[in-house]
C-alpha positions in Angstrom: 0.0 0.0 0.0 2.8 2.4 0.9 4.7 1.7 -2.2 1.8 2.6 -4.5 0.9 5.9 -2.7 2.7 8.1 -5.2 1.1 6.3 -8.2 -2.3 6.4 -6.6 -2.0 10.1 -5.9 -0.9 10.8 -9.5 -4.0 9.0 -10.8 -6.4 11.0 -8.5 -4.6 14.3 -9.5 -5.0 13.5 -13.2 -8.7 12.7 -12.7 -9.3 16.0 -10.9 -7.5 17.9 -13.6 -9.5 16.2 -16.3 -12.7 17.2 -14.5 -11.7 20.8 -14.3 -10.7 20.9 -18.0 -14.0 19.3 -19.1 -16.0 22.1 -17.3 -17.1 24.7 -19.8 -17.4 27.7 -17.4 -15.1 30.6 -17.9 -12.0 30.9 -15.9 -8.6 29.3 -15.5 -8.1 25.8 -14.1 -6.6 27.2 -11.0 -9.7 29.4 -10.4 -12.0 26.5 -11.0 -10.0 24.4 -8.5 -10.3 27.1 -5.9 -14.0 27.6 -6.6 -14.6 23.8 -6.2 -13.0 24.0 -2.8 -15.1 27.0 -1.7 -18.4 26.2 -3.3 -20.0 22.8 -2.7 -22.6 23.5 -5.5 -19.8 24.0 -8.0 -18.0 20.9 -6.8 -21.3 18.9 -7.1 -21.7 20.2 -10.7 -18.2 19.1 -11.6 -18.9 15.6 -10.2 -22.2 15.3 -12.0 -20.8 16.5 -15.4 -18.2 13.8 -15.1 -20.5 11.0 -14.0 -19.1 10.5 -10.5 
């Protein structure tokens, strides 16, 4: 489990980045990342758009 931590984290990071890129709202990826952390409705929208 410990040996795979970096690889697992990499996969999760790539999935999150993909979700942000697929979102069609205006703004940079960094802004969308921050907004998802602040606004639960926006986070829910991201998850629904990507079928999670």
